[in-house]
N, C-alpha and C positions, 0 to 999 in steps of 0.2 A: 504494500500500499504506499502510495507516495504522499508526501506532506505538501501543504500549500507552499512552503518554502522551496521545495524542489520544483514544484510547478512554476513558481515565479522565476527561478533560475533558468529553467528551460525556456520560458517565454522571453526572458531578456537575451538569452543566447540566440534564440530564433530571430528576434528583432535585429540583433547586431549582424547576424549572418545575412539577413535580408538587406540591410543597409549596405553591407559589403558588396552584395550582388548589384545593387542599384549604383553604387560608386563605380564598379567595373563597367557597367553599361554607360554611365556618364562619360567616363574616360574614352571608351570606344567611340562614342557619339561625337565628342569635340576634338578627339585626338590627344592622346596622353602626352605627346611632345609639347603641347600648348600649356600644360599644367605643371606648375612648380611645386605646389603644396596641396594636399588633400587632407582635410580634417574631418573625421568621421565619428558620429555618435549614433546611438540607437534611433534618434529622430531627426538627424540633421547631417547634411553634407556641405562643407565649405570648401571652395576652390580659390586658390590664388594663382592666376595665370602667370606664365613666364613673362609675358608682355602685358602690363596692365591696360595698355591702350586697346587690347583685343578683348578685354573683359566683358564689355557690353555685348559684343558680337557672340561670345561664348554663352553668356547668360541667355540671350534671346534664342539661341539654338536649342537651349534646354527649356524654353518656355518661362524663363524667369524674367518678368517684365515689371516688377515693382522696385523702383530705385529709391534708395535712401542715401542722400548726400551727407557726407561727413566733412564739412568745411573747416571745422576747428582743429582737426588732426593735422599734423605736419608729417608727411605731405597729406593733403586732403584726398579723399577717395570716395567713390560711390559704391555702395553694396546693393547688388541686384538680388532679389529674392523671388522664389516661387515654389511650387510643389511638383515633385517628380515621384511617382509611385508611392504617394503618401508621406514622403519625407520633405522636410523643408530644405531647399537648396539655396545657398548663398554663393554669389560669385563677386569677388572684388574687382573693381575696375578703376581706371583713372577717373578723376573727378570730372563729371560731366558738366556741360553748360546747359542748364534747364531751358526749355522752350521759352521764348519771350525775353530771355536775359540777354543783355548786351555782351559784346565780346571783349 
């Protein structure tokens, strides 16, 4: 007979294995050569591209189209987010110029 603790461990393991599979799919989709760092949890995948200028393109290829601009960080950057196979995916990119903003 299994305990609830054993069931919880099995569920956590299963979720992590599923996240690893999704991360592998993400890398195949965008090209692993374009990604410098992958951070993975049971509910989230974070990508840092080799070239931050390609971050938005990578994010959009994954369906991540919600930008959050971090202007107070040095250097500033934009974090694109979305959902892929039930996981939150975040892709860092160079700081964007929002629509309507001057150059």
